[in-house]
N, CA, C and O atoms as CSV, one atom per row, in Angstrom:
chain,resi,resn,atom,element,x,y,z
A,1,MET,N,N,-14.183,-6.226,11.736
A,1,MET,CA,C,-13.442,-6.865,12.795
A,1,MET,C,C,-13.562,-5.986,14.037
A,1,MET,O,O,-13.376,-4.773,13.943
A,2,SER,N,N,-13.863,-6.555,15.170
A,2,SER,CA,C,-13.964,-5.818,16.423
A,2,SER,C,C,-12.937,-6.348,17.400
A,2,SER,O,O,-12.589,-7.528,17.400
A,3,THR,N,N,-12.466,-5.440,18.230
A,3,THR,CA,C,-11.537,-5.862,19.271
A,3,THR,C,C,-11.678,-4.908,20.439
A,3,THR,O,O,-11.942,-3.721,20.248
A,4,ASP,N,N,-11.507,-5.413,21.633
A,4,ASP,CA,C,-11.588,-4.540,22.806
A,4,ASP,C,C,-10.473,-4.870,23.795
A,4,ASP,O,O,-10.702,-5.009,24.997
A,5,HIS,N,N,-9.248,-4.991,23.251
A,5,HIS,CA,C,-8.089,-5.251,24.108
A,5,HIS,C,C,-7.970,-4.148,25.157
A,5,HIS,O,O,-8.159,-2.969,24.859
A,6,GLN,N,N,-7.661,-4.542,26.367
A,6,GLN,CA,C,-7.556,-3.587,27.464
A,6,GLN,C,C,-6.138,-3.030,27.554
A,6,GLN,O,O,-5.164,-3.777,27.461
A,7,ARG,N,N,-6.026,-1.712,27.733
A,7,ARG,CA,C,-4.752,-1.037,27.953
A,7,ARG,C,C,-4.956,-0.080,29.121
A,7,ARG,O,O,-6.053,0.444,29.312
A,8,GLU,N,N,-3.915,0.148,29.893
A,8,GLU,CA,C,-4.009,1.015,31.057
A,8,GLU,C,C,-4.163,2.484,30.672
A,8,GLU,O,O,-4.994,3.188,31.246
A,9,LEU,N,N,-3.377,2.950,29.713
A,9,LEU,CA,C,-3.366,4.360,29.341
A,9,LEU,C,C,-3.907,4.555,27.931
A,9,LEU,O,O,-3.783,3.657,27.097
A,10,PRO,N,N,-4.504,5.707,27.647
A,10,PRO,CA,C,-4.906,5.966,26.256
A,10,PRO,C,C,-3.674,5.941,25.353
A,10,PRO,O,O,-2.583,6.345,25.756
A,11,GLN,N,N,-3.866,5.468,24.145
A,11,GLN,CA,C,-2.773,5.435,23.178
A,11,GLN,C,C,-3.280,5.902,21.826
A,11,GLN,O,O,-4.480,5.884,21.555
A,12,ARG,N,N,-2.354,6.316,20.991
A,12,ARG,CA,C,-2.717,6.798,19.662
A,12,ARG,C,C,-3.335,5.667,18.858
A,12,ARG,O,O,-2.862,4.531,18.894
A,13,LEU,N,N,-4.387,5.989,18.140
A,13,LEU,CA,C,-5.102,4.988,17.358
A,13,LEU,C,C,-4.222,4.367,16.280
A,13,LEU,O,O,-4.290,3.158,16.060
A,14,ASP,N,N,-3.400,5.160,15.606
A,14,ASP,CA,C,-2.560,4.591,14.547
A,14,ASP,C,C,-1.595,3.543,15.109
A,14,ASP,O,O,-1.387,2.501,14.488
A,15,LYS,N,N,-1.012,3.809,16.265
A,15,LYS,CA,C,-0.114,2.835,16.893
A,15,LYS,C,C,-0.883,1.595,17.347
A,15,LYS,O,O,-0.385,0.476,17.233
A,16,TYR,N,N,-2.068,1.792,17.848
A,16,TYR,CA,C,-2.923,0.697,18.304
A,16,TYR,C,C,-3.252,-0.252,17.150
A,16,TYR,O,O,-3.178,-1.471,17.304
A,17,LEU,N,N,-3.617,0.314,15.989
A,17,LEU,CA,C,-3.961,-0.508,14.831
A,17,LEU,C,C,-2.778,-1.339,14.358
A,17,LEU,O,O,-2.947,-2.491,13.959
A,18,VAL,N,N,-1.580,-0.762,14.401
A,18,VAL,CA,C,-0.372,-1.489,14.000
A,18,VAL,C,C,-0.061,-2.583,15.015
A,18,VAL,O,O,0.240,-3.714,14.636
A,19,ARG,N,N,-0.133,-2.253,16.298
A,19,ARG,CA,C,0.180,-3.220,17.352
A,19,ARG,C,C,-0.710,-4.456,17.262
A,19,ARG,O,O,-0.255,-5.570,17.519
A,20,LEU,N,N,-1.966,-4.263,16.902
A,20,LEU,CA,C,-2.882,-5.398,16.805
A,20,LEU,C,C,-2.821,-6.101,15.449
A,20,LEU,O,O,-3.511,-7.100,15.242
A,21,GLY,N,N,-2.012,-5.596,14.532
A,21,GLY,CA,C,-1.903,-6.208,13.218
A,21,GLY,C,C,-3.042,-5.854,12.279
A,21,GLY,O,O,-3.243,-6.524,11.266
A,22,LEU,N,N,-3.792,-4.803,12.606
A,22,LEU,CA,C,-4.894,-4.369,11.753
A,22,LEU,C,C,-4.427,-3.431,10.650
A,22,LEU,O,O,-5.162,-3.166,9.699
A,23,ALA,N,N,-3.204,-2.929,10.778
A,23,ALA,CA,C,-2.576,-2.080,9.759
A,23,ALA,C,C,-1.107,-2.471,9.691
A,23,ALA,O,O,-0.499,-2.812,10.706
A,24,ALA,N,N,-0.543,-2.420,8.491
A,24,ALA,CA,C,0.849,-2.821,8.303
A,24,ALA,C,C,1.840,-1.793,8.847
A,24,ALA,O,O,2.950,-2.146,9.246
A,25,SER,N,N,1.441,-0.532,8.861
A,25,SER,CA,C,2.319,0.538,9.330
A,25,SER,C,C,1.456,1.677,9.857
A,25,SER,O,O,0.242,1.698,9.654
A,26,ARG,N,N,2.097,2.620,10.534
A,26,ARG,CA,C,1.339,3.783,11.018
A,26,ARG,C,C,0.801,4.593,9.840
A,26,ARG,O,O,-0.285,5.167,9.913
A,27,ARG,N,N,1.572,4.630,8.762
A,27,ARG,CA,C,1.108,5.333,7.567
A,27,ARG,C,C,-0.167,4.680,7.030
A,27,ARG,O,O,-1.125,5.373,6.688
A,28,ASP,N,N,-0.176,3.346,6.958
A,28,ASP,CA,C,-1.370,2.630,6.512
A,28,ASP,C,C,-2.537,2.874,7.471
A,28,ASP,O,O,-3.676,3.045,7.037
A,29,ALA,N,N,-2.252,2.890,8.757
A,29,ALA,CA,C,-3.298,3.131,9.748
A,29,ALA,C,C,-3.916,4.515,9.560
A,29,ALA,O,O,-5.136,4.666,9.611
A,30,ARG,N,N,-3.071,5.525,9.342
A,30,ARG,CA,C,-3.587,6.879,9.122
A,30,ARG,C,C,-4.422,6.950,7.845
A,30,ARG,O,O,-5.415,7.675,7.791
A,31,ALA,N,N,-4.021,6.198,6.820
A,31,ALA,CA,C,-4.794,6.169,5.575
A,31,ALA,C,C,-6.160,5.514,5.809
A,31,ALA,O,O,-7.167,5.975,5.272
A,32,MET,N,N,-6.197,4.448,6.603
A,32,MET,CA,C,-7.460,3.783,6.926
A,32,MET,C,C,-8.380,4.742,7.678
A,32,MET,O,O,-9.578,4.808,7.405
A,33,ILE,N,N,-7.808,5.483,8.625
A,33,ILE,CA,C,-8.586,6.454,9.400
A,33,ILE,C,C,-9.141,7.527,8.461
A,33,ILE,O,O,-10.309,7.902,8.566
A,34,ALA,N,N,-8.309,8.016,7.551
A,34,ALA,CA,C,-8.737,9.060,6.607
A,34,ALA,C,C,-9.846,8.556,5.684
A,34,ALA,O,O,-10.732,9.325,5.313
A,35,ARG,N,N,-9.809,7.257,5.303
A,35,ARG,CA,C,-10.852,6.689,4.433
A,35,ARG,C,C,-12.159,6.449,5.182
A,35,ARG,O,O,-13.188,6.173,4.566
A,36,GLY,N,N,-12.121,6.552,6.501
A,36,GLY,CA,C,-13.339,6.399,7.286
A,36,GLY,C,C,-13.726,4.968,7.596
A,36,GLY,O,O,-14.888,4.704,7.904
A,37,VAL,N,N,-12.781,4.029,7.524
A,37,VAL,CA,C,-13.120,2.630,7.790
A,37,VAL,C,C,-12.880,2.231,9.242
A,37,VAL,O,O,-13.151,1.094,9.627
A,38,VAL,N,N,-12.372,3.163,10.050
A,38,VAL,CA,C,-12.102,2.869,11.453
A,38,VAL,C,C,-13.102,3.620,12.330
A,38,VAL,O,O,-13.339,4.814,12.146
A,39,ARG,N,N,-13.682,2.896,13.287
A,39,ARG,CA,C,-14.622,3.501,14.247
A,39,ARG,C,C,-14.159,3.185,15.659
A,39,ARG,O,O,-13.628,2.108,15.933
A,40,ILE,N,N,-14.371,4.146,16.549
A,40,ILE,CA,C,-14.081,3.959,17.965
A,40,ILE,C,C,-15.405,4.065,18.698
A,40,ILE,O,O,-16.049,5.115,18.702
A,41,SER,N,N,-15.802,2.963,19.316
A,41,SER,CA,C,-17.073,2.892,20.045
A,41,SER,C,C,-18.233,3.438,19.218
A,41,SER,O,O,-19.059,4.206,19.710
A,42,GLY,N,N,-18.277,3.025,17.948
A,42,GLY,CA,C,-19.381,3.386,17.072
A,42,GLY,C,C,-19.238,4.699,16.321
A,42,GLY,O,O,-20.028,4.974,15.418
A,43,ARG,N,N,-18.252,5.517,16.669
A,43,ARG,CA,C,-18.077,6.805,16.000
A,43,ARG,C,C,-16.895,6.741,15.053
A,43,ARG,O,O,-15.890,6.086,15.327
A,44,ARG,N,N,-17.037,7.442,13.924
A,44,ARG,CA,C,-15.937,7.484,12.952
A,44,ARG,C,C,-14.694,8.080,13.607
A,44,ARG,O,O,-14.754,9.147,14.218
A,45,ALA,N,N,-13.567,7.380,13.475
A,45,ALA,CA,C,-12.305,7.841,14.055
A,45,ALA,C,C,-11.767,9.028,13.266
A,45,ALA,O,O,-12.004,9.150,12.064
A,46,VAL,N,N,-11.047,9.891,13.954
A,46,VAL,CA,C,-10.434,11.055,13.324
A,46,VAL,C,C,-8.933,11.015,13.548
A,46,VAL,O,O,-8.444,10.343,14.456
A,47,LYS,N,N,-8.212,11.741,12.712
A,47,LYS,CA,C,-6.759,11.832,12.822
A,47,LYS,C,C,-6.378,12.263,14.237
A,47,LYS,O,O,-6.973,13.187,14.792
A,48,GLY,N,N,-5.390,11.593,14.812
A,48,GLY,CA,C,-4.903,11.939,16.141
A,48,GLY,C,C,-5.735,11.380,17.283
A,48,GLY,O,O,-5.498,11.716,18.444
A,49,ALA,N,N,-6.716,10.523,16.965
A,49,ALA,CA,C,-7.585,9.969,18.009
A,49,ALA,C,C,-6.795,9.106,18.981
A,49,ALA,O,O,-5.798,8.480,18.619
A,50,LEU,N,N,-7.264,9.088,20.224
A,50,LEU,CA,C,-6.686,8.233,21.262
A,50,LEU,C,C,-7.667,7.118,21.590
A,50,LEU,O,O,-8.882,7.305,21.527
A,51,VAL,N,N,-7.130,5.961,21.940
A,51,VAL,CA,C,-7.944,4.811,22.308
A,51,VAL,C,C,-7.709,4.523,23.779
A,51,VAL,O,O,-6.565,4.430,24.223
A,52,SER,N,N,-8.784,4.381,24.529
A,52,SER,CA,C,-8.671,4.055,25.955
A,52,SER,C,C,-9.176,2.635,26.189
A,52,SER,O,O,-9.694,1.993,25.275
A,53,ALA,N,N,-9.022,2.158,27.402
A,53,ALA,CA,C,-9.381,0.789,27.751
A,53,ALA,C,C,-10.859,0.491,27.527
A,53,ALA,O,O,-11.215,-0.655,27.253
A,54,SER,N,N,-11.718,1.485,27.636
A,54,SER,CA,C,-13.153,1.250,27.491
A,54,SER,C,C,-13.638,1.325,26.043
A,54,SER,O,O,-14.806,1.047,25.772
A,55,ASP,N,N,-12.763,1.695,25.115
A,55,ASP,CA,C,-13.163,1.845,23.721
A,55,ASP,C,C,-13.190,0.506,22.988
A,55,ASP,O,O,-12.414,-0.401,23.288
A,56,ILE,N,N,-14.087,0.405,22.033
A,56,ILE,CA,C,-14.140,-0.727,21.113
A,56,ILE,C,C,-13.785,-0.177,19.738
A,56,ILE,O,O,-14.433,0.744,19.239
A,57,VAL,N,N,-12.749,-0.752,19.134
A,57,VAL,CA,C,-12.291,-0.297,17.824
A,57,VAL,C,C,-12.797,-1.268,16.769
A,57,VAL,O,O,-12.560,-2.473,16.853
A,58,ASP,N,N,-13.492,-0.733,15.778
A,58,ASP,CA,C,-14.001,-1.522,14.655
A,58,ASP,C,C,-13.307,-1.069,13.387
A,58,ASP,O,O,-13.135,0.128,13.156
A,59,VAL,N,N,-12.907,-2.032,12.562
A,59,VAL,CA,C,-12.319,-1.737,11.264
A,59,VAL,C,C,-13.154,-2.445,10.220
A,59,VAL,O,O,-13.235,-3.674,10.207
A,60,ALA,N,N,-13.783,-1.663,9.333
A,60,ALA,CA,C,-14.599,-2.241,8.270
A,60,ALA,C,C,-13.689,-2.991,7.303
A,60,ALA,O,O,-12.574,-2.555,7.014
A,61,SER,N,N,-14.174,-4.106,6.815
A,61,SER,CA,C,-13.368,-4.841,5.840
A,61,SER,C,C,-13.324,-4.051,4.541
A,61,SER,O,O,-14.301,-3.423,4.133
A,62,GLU,N,N,-12.174,-4.102,3.914
A,62,GLU,CA,C,-11.956,-3.374,2.672
A,62,GLU,C,C,-11.566,-4.358,1.587
A,62,GLU,O,O,-11.021,-5.425,1.870
A,63,PRO,N,N,-11.847,-3.992,0.340
A,63,PRO,CA,C,-11.334,-4.845,-0.728
A,63,PRO,C,C,-9.815,-4.759,-0.754
A,63,PRO,O,O,-9.258,-3.781,-0.257
A,64,PRO,N,N,-9.122,-5.750,-1.318
A,64,PRO,CA,C,-7.673,-5.692,-1.382
A,64,PRO,C,C,-7.204,-4.445,-2.125
A,64,PRO,O,O,-7.908,-3.908,-2.980
A,65,ALA,N,N,-6.010,-4.004,-1.783
A,65,ALA,CA,C,-5.449,-2.822,-2.440
A,65,ALA,C,C,-5.393,-3.026,-3.942
A,65,ALA,O,O,-5.121,-4.122,-4.434
A,66,ALA,N,N,-5.655,-1.951,-4.652
A,66,ALA,CA,C,-5.636,-2.017,-6.111
A,66,ALA,C,C,-4.246,-2.398,-6.599
A,66,ALA,O,O,-3.234,-1.920,-6.088
A,67,ALA,N,N,-4.224,-3.259,-7.586
A,67,ALA,CA,C,-2.954,-3.632,-8.195
A,67,ALA,C,C,-2.454,-2.476,-9.047
A,67,ALA,O,O,-3.172,-1.504,-9.282
A,68,ILE,N,N,-1.252,-2.590,-9.491
A,68,ILE,CA,C,-0.667,-1.585,-10.366
A,68,ILE,C,C,-1.479,-1.570,-11.660
A,68,ILE,O,O,-1.708,-2.612,-12.273
A,69,GLU,N,N,-1.906,-0.385,-12.064
A,69,GLU,CA,C,-2.684,-0.273,-13.291
A,69,GLU,C,C,-1.781,-0.428,-14.507
A,69,GLU,O,O,-0.793,0.295,-14.639
A,70,PRO,N,N,-2.108,-1.361,-15.397
A,70,PRO,CA,C,-1.295,-1.525,-16.600
A,70,PRO,C,C,-1.400,-0.282,-17.492
A,70,PRO,O,O,-2.466,0.318,-17.624
A,71,GLU,N,N,-0.299,0.077,-18.082
A,71,GLU,CA,C,-0.255,1.213,-18.998
A,71,GLU,C,C,0.425,0.731,-20.295
A,71,GLU,O,O,1.625,0.931,-20.485
A,72,PRO,N,N,-0.366,0.088,-21.191
A,72,PRO,CA,C,0.214,-0.552,-22.369
A,72,PRO,C,C,0.909,0.390,-23.341
A,72,PRO,O,O,1.808,-0.040,-24.064
A,73,LYS,N,N,0.528,1.641,-23.379
A,73,LYS,CA,C,1.138,2.576,-24.334
A,73,LYS,C,C,2.400,3.243,-23.786
A,73,LYS,O,O,3.069,3.987,-24.503
A,74,ALA,N,N,2.720,2.987,-22.544
A,74,ALA,CA,C,3.927,3.581,-21.954
A,74,ALA,C,C,5.160,2.949,-22.578
A,74,ALA,O,O,5.182,1.743,-22.825
A,75,PRO,N,N,6.189,3.757,-22.835
A,75,PRO,CA,C,7.414,3.196,-23.415
A,75,PRO,C,C,8.114,2.271,-22.415
A,75,PRO,O,O,8.129,2.531,-21.211
A,76,LEU,N,N,8.689,1.196,-22.937
A,76,LEU,CA,C,9.409,0.248,-22.093
A,76,LEU,C,C,10.470,-0.452,-22.930
A,76,LEU,O,O,10.165,-1.052,-23.961
A,77,GLU,N,N,11.709,-0.372,-22.483
A,77,GLU,CA,C,12.800,-1.075,-23.154
A,77,GLU,C,C,13.155,-2.299,-22.309
A,77,GLU,O,O,13.745,-2.178,-21.236
A,78,VAL,N,N,12.786,-3.474,-22.812
A,78,VAL,CA,C,13.081,-4.732,-22.131
A,78,VAL,C,C,14.473,-5.172,-22.557
A,78,VAL,O,O,14.726,-5.399,-23.740
A,79,LEU,N,N,15.378,-5.291,-21.582
A,79,LEU,CA,C,16.745,-5.721,-21.861
A,79,LEU,C,C,16.891,-7.236,-21.832
A,79,LEU,O,O,17.702,-7.807,-22.561
A,80,TYR,N,N,16.088,-7.885,-20.973
A,80,TYR,CA,C,16.147,-9.338,-20.839
A,80,TYR,C,C,14.846,-9.811,-20.209
A,80,TYR,O,O,14.299,-9.146,-19.330
A,81,ALA,N,N,14.352,-10.955,-20.657
A,81,ALA,CA,C,13.160,-11.552,-20.048
A,81,ALA,C,C,13.204,-13.062,-20.214
A,81,ALA,O,O,13.507,-13.570,-21.293
A,82,ASP,N,N,12.896,-13.778,-19.130
A,82,ASP,CA,C,12.697,-15.223,-19.192
A,82,ASP,C,C,11.560,-15.560,-18.226
A,82,ASP,O,O,10.851,-14.657,-17.784
A,83,ASP,N,N,11.374,-16.815,-17.896
A,83,ASP,CA,C,10.251,-17.210,-17.036
A,83,ASP,C,C,10.359,-16.703,-15.603
A,83,ASP,O,O,9.353,-16.644,-14.895
A,84,ALA,N,N,11.563,-16.336,-15.163
A,84,ALA,CA,C,11.762,-15.939,-13.770
A,84,ALA,C,C,12.217,-14.498,-13.589
A,84,ALA,O,O,12.202,-13.995,-12.466
A,85,LEU,N,N,12.622,-13.817,-14.662
A,85,LEU,CA,C,13.265,-12.514,-14.509
A,85,LEU,C,C,12.966,-11.609,-15.692
A,85,LEU,O,O,12.938,-12.046,-16.842
A,86,VAL,N,N,12.744,-10.336,-15.383
A,86,VAL,CA,C,12.586,-9.310,-16.414
A,86,VAL,C,C,13.496,-8.159,-16.028
A,86,VAL,O,O,13.441,-7.666,-14.902
A,87,ILE,N,N,14.329,-7.734,-16.960
A,87,ILE,CA,C,15.212,-6.585,-16.729
A,87,ILE,C,C,14.838,-5.521,-17.750
A,87,ILE,O,O,14.782,-5.781,-18.952
A,88,VAL,N,N,14.580,-4.305,-17.243
A,88,VAL,CA,C,14.202,-3.201,-18.131
A,88,VAL,C,C,15.143,-2.030,-17.927
A,88,VAL,O,O,15.795,-1.915,-16.889
A,89,ASN,N,N,15.206,-1.170,-18.915
A,89,ASN,CA,C,15.978,0.059,-18.845
A,89,ASN,C,C,15.054,1.161,-18.326
A,89,ASN,O,O,14.100,1.538,-19.006
A,90,LYS,N,N,15.329,1.675,-17.134
A,90,LYS,CA,C,14.497,2.715,-16.535
A,90,LYS,C,C,15.000,4.093,-16.969
A,90,LYS,O,O,16.146,4.448,-16.693
A,91,PRO,N,N,14.151,4.870,-17.645
A,91,PRO,CA,C,14.551,6.245,-17.979
A,91,PRO,C,C,14.808,7.055,-16.711
A,91,PRO,O,O,14.134,6.863,-15.699
A,92,GLY,N,N,15.776,7.954,-16.769
A,92,GLY,CA,C,16.222,8.703,-15.597
A,92,GLY,C,C,15.187,9.547,-14.898
A,92,GLY,O,O,15.337,9.807,-13.704
A,93,VAL,N,N,14.156,9.984,-15.565
A,93,VAL,CA,C,13.186,10.874,-14.911
A,93,VAL,C,C,11.880,10.156,-14.576
A,93,VAL,O,O,10.929,10.796,-14.128
A,94,THR,N,N,11.819,8.868,-14.780
A,94,THR,CA,C,10.595,8.100,-14.561
A,94,THR,C,C,10.626,7.413,-13.202
A,94,THR,O,O,11.607,6.744,-12.878
A,95,PRO,N,N,9.570,7.564,-12.395
A,95,PRO,CA,C,9.516,6.839,-11.114
A,95,PRO,C,C,9.446,5.334,-11.349
A,95,PRO,O,O,8.925,4.886,-12.370
A,96,CYS,N,N,9.966,4.562,-10.410
A,96,CYS,CA,C,9.953,3.098,-10.528
A,96,CYS,C,C,8.549,2.524,-10.387
A,96,CYS,O,O,8.139,1.690,-11.194
A,97,HIS,N,N,7.805,2.964,-9.369
A,97,HIS,CA,C,6.485,2.389,-9.097
A,97,HIS,C,C,5.559,3.462,-8.564
A,97,HIS,O,O,6.020,4.489,-8.065
A,98,PRO,N,N,4.239,3.234,-8.663
A,98,PRO,CA,C,3.285,4.206,-8.129
A,98,PRO,C,C,3.383,4.292,-6.605
A,98,PRO,O,O,3.704,3.314,-5.930
A,99,LEU,N,N,3.101,5.475,-6.087
A,99,LEU,CA,C,3.053,5.653,-4.633
A,99,LEU,C,C,1.629,5.530,-4.110
A,99,LEU,O,O,1.421,5.268,-2.925
A,100,ARG,N,N,0.647,5.718,-4.991
A,100,ARG,CA,C,-0.770,5.635,-4.626
A,100,ARG,C,C,-1.508,4.817,-5.686
A,100,ARG,O,O,-1.122,4.806,-6.856
A,101,ALA,N,N,-2.553,4.145,-5.270
A,101,ALA,CA,C,-3.382,3.394,-6.217
A,101,ALA,C,C,-3.895,4.342,-7.292
A,101,ALA,O,O,-4.323,5.458,-6.998
A,102,GLY,N,N,-3.849,3.893,-8.522
A,102,GLY,CA,C,-4.339,4.696,-9.632
A,102,GLY,C,C,-3.294,5.585,-10.277
A,102,GLY,O,O,-3.535,6.142,-11.349
A,103,GLU,N,N,-2.138,5.728,-9.645
A,103,GLU,CA,C,-1.081,6.566,-10.215
A,103,GLU,C,C,-0.523,5.894,-11.461
A,103,GLU,O,O,-0.390,4.671,-11.509
A,104,ARG,N,N,-0.200,6.689,-12.459
A,104,ARG,CA,C,0.330,6.174,-13.719
A,104,ARG,C,C,1.636,6.876,-14.037
A,104,ARG,O,O,2.058,7.786,-13.323
A,105,GLY,N,N,2.273,6.442,-15.122
A,105,GLY,CA,C,3.499,7.087,-15.562
A,105,GLY,C,C,4.752,6.529,-14.914
A,105,GLY,O,O,5.792,7.187,-14.912
A,106,THR,N,N,4.668,5.324,-14.363
A,106,THR,CA,C,5.839,4.702,-13.738
A,106,THR,C,C,6.313,3.525,-14.584
A,106,THR,O,O,5.590,3.035,-15.450
A,107,VAL,N,N,7.524,3.088,-14.322
A,107,VAL,CA,C,8.062,1.933,-15.034
A,107,VAL,C,C,7.198,0.701,-14.771
A,107,VAL,O,O,6.930,-0.071,-15.691
A,108,MET,N,N,6.761,0.510,-13.529
A,108,MET,CA,C,5.973,-0.685,-13.205
A,108,MET,C,C,4.623,-0.692,-13.911
A,108,MET,O,O,4.103,-1.771,-14.197
A,109,ASN,N,N,4.036,0.460,-14.204
A,109,ASN,CA,C,2.798,0.476,-14.987
A,109,ASN,C,C,3.046,-0.136,-16.364
A,109,ASN,O,O,2.232,-0.911,-16.864
A,110,ALA,N,N,4.175,0.219,-16.970
A,110,ALA,CA,C,4.524,-0.318,-18.287
A,110,ALA,C,C,4.876,-1.803,-18.202
A,110,ALA,O,O,4.471,-2.588,-19.059
A,111,VAL,N,N,5.629,-2.187,-17.173
A,111,VAL,CA,C,6.036,-3.586,-17.011
A,111,VAL,C,C,4.807,-4.483,-16.830
A,111,VAL,O,O,4.706,-5.533,-17.464
A,112,VAL,N,N,3.884,-4.074,-15.976
A,112,VAL,CA,C,2.691,-4.878,-15.705
A,112,VAL,C,C,1.812,-5.006,-16.947
A,112,VAL,O,O,1.121,-6.011,-17.115
A,113,ALA,N,N,1.832,-4.009,-17.807
A,113,ALA,CA,C,1.061,-4.104,-19.047
A,113,ALA,C,C,1.585,-5.229,-19.937
A,113,ALA,O,O,0.809,-5.878,-20.640
A,114,ARG,N,N,2.884,-5.459,-19.909
A,114,ARG,CA,C,3.494,-6.479,-20.770
A,114,ARG,C,C,3.697,-7.820,-20.065
A,114,ARG,O,O,3.718,-8.871,-20.705
A,115,PHE,N,N,3.847,-7.769,-18.734
A,115,PHE,CA,C,4.066,-8.976,-17.932
A,115,PHE,C,C,3.104,-8.946,-16.734
A,115,PHE,O,O,3.539,-8.677,-15.615
A,116,PRO,N,N,1.807,-9.215,-16.945
A,116,PRO,CA,C,0.802,-9.049,-15.879
A,116,PRO,C,C,1.069,-9.870,-14.623
A,116,PRO,O,O,0.666,-9.470,-13.531
A,117,GLU,N,N,1.739,-11.006,-14.761
A,117,GLU,CA,C,2.005,-11.857,-13.595
A,117,GLU,C,C,2.923,-11.183,-12.582
A,117,GLU,O,O,2.961,-11.592,-11.421
A,118,ILE,N,N,3.651,-10.176,-12.991
A,118,ILE,CA,C,4.574,-9.475,-12.098
A,118,ILE,C,C,3.831,-8.630,-11.065
A,118,ILE,O,O,4.363,-8.369,-9.986
A,119,ALA,N,N,2.622,-8.204,-11.378
A,119,ALA,CA,C,1.860,-7.335,-10.473
A,119,ALA,C,C,1.691,-7.937,-9.087
A,119,ALA,O,O,1.696,-7.204,-8.098
A,120,ASP,N,N,1.543,-9.245,-8.992
A,120,ASP,CA,C,1.305,-9.914,-7.713
A,120,ASP,C,C,2.538,-10.612,-7.155
A,120,ASP,O,O,2.433,-11.372,-6.192
A,121,ALA,N,N,3.701,-10.367,-7.745
A,121,ALA,CA,C,4.902,-11.110,-7.363
A,121,ALA,C,C,5.532,-10.638,-6.060
A,121,ALA,O,O,6.210,-11.425,-5.399
A,122,GLY,N,N,5.337,-9.398,-5.670
A,122,GLY,CA,C,6.012,-8.876,-4.490
A,122,GLY,C,C,5.134,-8.808,-3.265
A,122,GLY,O,O,3.965,-9.193,-3.288
A,123,ASP,N,N,5.728,-8.306,-2.183
A,123,ASP,CA,C,5.012,-8.162,-0.918
A,123,ASP,C,C,4.160,-6.900,-0.869
A,123,ASP,O,O,3.180,-6.844,-0.126
A,124,LYS,N,N,4.525,-5.884,-1.654
A,124,LYS,CA,C,3.813,-4.612,-1.631
A,124,LYS,C,C,3.035,-4.448,-2.925
A,124,LYS,O,O,3.605,-4.521,-4.014
A,125,ALA,N,N,1.732,-4.228,-2.804
A,125,ALA,CA,C,0.844,-4.188,-3.962
A,125,ALA,C,C,1.273,-3.187,-5.018
A,125,ALA,O,O,1.123,-3.460,-6.209
A,126,LEU,N,N,1.801,-2.040,-4.625
A,126,LEU,CA,C,2.142,-1.011,-5.599
A,126,LEU,C,C,3.557,-1.150,-6.149
A,126,LEU,O,O,3.962,-0.373,-7.013
A,127,GLU,N,N,4.312,-2.127,-5.662
A,127,GLU,CA,C,5.658,-2.355,-6.190
A,127,GLU,C,C,5.729,-3.586,-7.075
A,127,GLU,O,O,6.718,-3.773,-7.785
A,128,GLY,N,N,4.701,-4.435,-7.051
A,128,GLY,CA,C,4.745,-5.651,-7.849
A,128,GLY,C,C,5.952,-6.486,-7.470
A,128,GLY,O,O,6.281,-6.607,-6.290
A,129,GLY,N,N,6.597,-7.049,-8.440
A,129,GLY,CA,C,7.767,-7.882,-8.189
A,129,GLY,C,C,9.074,-7.128,-8.300
A,129,GLY,O,O,10.116,-7.728,-8.565
A,130,LEU,N,N,9.033,-5.830,-8.101
A,130,LEU,CA,C,10.221,-4.995,-8.220
A,130,LEU,C,C,11.299,-5.468,-7.242
A,130,LEU,O,O,11.067,-5.533,-6.035
A,131,ALA,N,N,12.483,-5.799,-7.775
A,131,ALA,CA,C,13.568,-6.300,-6.934
A,131,ALA,C,C,14.552,-5.205,-6.561
A,131,ALA,O,O,15.233,-5.302,-5.539
A,132,HIS,N,N,14.632,-4.163,-7.384
A,132,HIS,CA,C,15.562,-3.072,-7.101
A,132,HIS,C,C,14.975,-1.777,-7.630
A,132,HIS,O,O,14.454,-1.731,-8.744
A,133,ARG,N,N,15.062,-0.722,-6.826
A,133,ARG,CA,C,14.536,0.578,-7.238
A,133,ARG,C,C,15.691,1.548,-7.414
A,133,ARG,O,O,16.679,1.512,-6.681
A,134,LEU,N,N,15.541,2.407,-8.396
A,134,LEU,CA,C,16.501,3.490,-8.608
A,134,LEU,C,C,15.790,4.808,-8.387
A,134,LEU,O,O,14.604,4.925,-8.695
A,135,ASP,N,N,16.480,5.798,-7.865
A,135,ASP,CA,C,15.895,7.127,-7.709
A,135,ASP,C,C,15.463,7.648,-9.067
A,135,ASP,O,O,15.986,7.224,-10.098
A,136,ASN,N,N,14.490,8.586,-9.069
A,136,ASN,CA,C,13.995,9.142,-10.325
A,136,ASN,C,C,15.112,9.701,-11.184
A,136,ASN,O,O,15.058,9.573,-12.407
A,137,GLY,N,N,16.111,10.309,-10.594
A,137,GLY,CA,C,17.189,10.931,-11.350
A,137,GLY,C,C,18.248,9.959,-11.840
A,137,GLY,O,O,19.159,10.351,-12.570
A,138,THR,N,N,18.140,8.690,-11.447
A,138,THR,CA,C,19.170,7.704,-11.825
A,138,THR,C,C,18.809,7.043,-13.146
A,138,THR,O,O,19.550,6.186,-13.630
């Protein structure tokens, strides 16, 4: 995708990507820059880059974010399940969901292994259909 929107003053690339809807957040924009999928006027963008009115920003298309990896051998205590809802008992030291693609050892890895349709139920790829999160210590 290419864009050459004109701006009067140079601006931070991460903010620019969010403003144009090319990244969901500044954090996502910085991750895209780190992966090397963003170019400014043909050159690979770097952290902290500024975009000026004469620059052309290109973002290479990426495959969709990886879904939560199922972890079938992970322990999971299902308290209730029906066609619309799954309630599980989260152990106090276990994270609710992965923070990065490929991360394992979370409750959602175990849930997705048993209920694969939940992986795509939510707005955030790494949270699945998680409706409520508890801190690791809870």
